[in-house]
PAROKOL-570369 format. One record per residue (C-alpha): x, y, z; residue in three letters. Coordinates in steps of 0.001 Angstrom, whole numbers, padded with zeros to 6 digits, always signed. Example, Ala and Ser with C-alpha at 12.3 -4.5 7.8 and 13.67 -1.06 7.14 Angstrom:
// residues 2
+012300-004500+007800ALA+013670-001060+007140SER
END
This chain:
// residues 108
+127052+092262+090987UNK+126826+090678+094408UNK+123589+090518+096345UNK+124955+092835+099038UNK+126007+095476+096494UNK+122626+095226+094838UNK+120823+095700+098155UNK+122982+098715+098984UNK+122199+100318+095631UNK+118449+099853+095908UNK+118394+101031+099513UNK+119594+104495+098482UNK+116651+106652+097492UNK+117199+108689+094374UNK+115429+112056+094512UNK+113807+111523+091105UNK+112178+108220+092119UNK+109474+107044+094491UNK+108837+103647+096055UNK+105376+102163+095616UNK+103703+099039+096948UNK+102277+096788+094264UNK+099654+094204+095274UNK+100940+090685+094773UNK+104385+091939+093745UNK+107475+093282+095410UNK+108003+096957+096087UNK+108523+098959+092904UNK+110604+102025+092122UNK+109107+104515+089677UNK+110017+107978+088526UNK+108414+110740+090532UNK+105961+111850+087809UNK+105113+108335+086549UNK+102425+105831+087507UNK+103417+102239+088329UNK+102310+099539+085920UNK+099512+097628+087580UNK+098792+094979+084976UNK+099710+094364+081360UNK+097655+091987+079307UNK+099423+089763+076763UNK+097070+091110+074088UNK+098589+094550+074616UNK+101884+093164+073345UNK+100333+091386+070365UNK+100136+087858+071803UNK+096720+086244+071637UNK+097647+082744+072766UNK+097415+080909+069450UNK+099472+080689+066314UNK+096396+080076+064193UNK+096193+078125+060981UNK+099819+078726+060028UNK+101047+077332+063333UNK+099152+074120+062709UNK+100447+073921+059133UNK+103958+074462+060501UNK+103409+071633+062980UNK+102427+069246+060193UNK+105429+070287+058082UNK+107788+069876+061061UNK+106360+066399+061692UNK+106952+065429+058061UNK+110520+066713+058300UNK+111032+064601+061425UNK+109833+061515+059580UNK+112143+062369+056676UNK+115057+061770+059069UNK+114252+058060+058831UNK+115815+058085+055358UNK+119559+058079+055681UNK+122743+056069+055876UNK+122654+055282+059595UNK+122869+051624+060569UNK+121554+051655+064137UNK+117839+051624+064790UNK+117931+053518+068088UNK+117866+056757+066091UNK+114752+055561+064287UNK+112996+054860+067595UNK+113730+058393+068820UNK+112654+060008+065547UNK+109393+058044+065446UNK+108710+058748+069140UNK+109246+062505+068704UNK+107132+062542+065540UNK+104384+060617+067380UNK+104495+063171+070189UNK+104154+065973+067636UNK+101172+064209+066043UNK+099615+063767+069488UNK+099946+067506+070184UNK+098369+068313+066804UNK+095473+065901+067422UNK+094861+067283+070929UNK+094869+070824+069513UNK+092433+069800+066782UNK+090175+068144+069368UNK+090346+071164+071697UNK+089366+073540+068901UNK+086585+071221+067754UNK+085033+070998+071226UNK+085763+074581+072316UNK+082159+075742+071970UNK+080785+073131+074343UNK+080261+073882+078017UNK+082646+072103+080340UNK
END
């Protein structure tokens, strides 16, 4: 749908809808009997920002699988450099996460 067609469609007011101003957002269209959504927290949808213990275990397993790619029948060593670099990056992320959780109680 072109931008012009889209603008024409939203410019027509449907009798069962109302336009509302939302702070910090563009104008919203809601049904006449409904309230506009002001803010939804990620926790309302089940996301709490961390994967927990199983996410960290998965990170370690994924790192081991990356290092397992070093075993193979390839002759060039460029692949090995990339595999080791990606695995090192994964280890760095795991170490930074471990350090962040360890020092989380301290004031910043």
